[in-house]
C-alpha positions, 0 to 999 in steps of 0.5 A: 052201940059200943060195949067196952069189952076185950079178949083172954085167952083160956086153955085155947078158948076165947073169954069175952068180958065186959070191962068197967064197973059193972052197972045195976041190973034191972032189967029182967028176961024170963025163957021157958025150958021143956023138962030134958032142957032144964034136967040137962041144965041141972045136972050141968050146974051140979057136976061142975058145982054153979051156985050162981045160976043167975051169972052162969046164964048171964055169962053163957048167953053174953059170951056166945053173942060176943064170939058171934060178934067177934067173928062176924066182924067186917075184915079188910080181907077174905079169909082165904086170902089172909091164909096165904 
């Protein structure tokens, strides 16, 4: 499976964005939180004035996944060999 994506750097942090036009979203994901998790997320959303919660959840989850995939990508050399 190929994801059209590119990297952006914002103040030293790598941010991944999907390329191309957005496609209609017709798949639904539902998960549950305990009170502490829910209150923490509500506090964060209010503090940073995030009004589009759906987009925030989606971007947060997908950015985390893409970052891990980027780190796990096979390289020609081991990490200690590249540091020399």
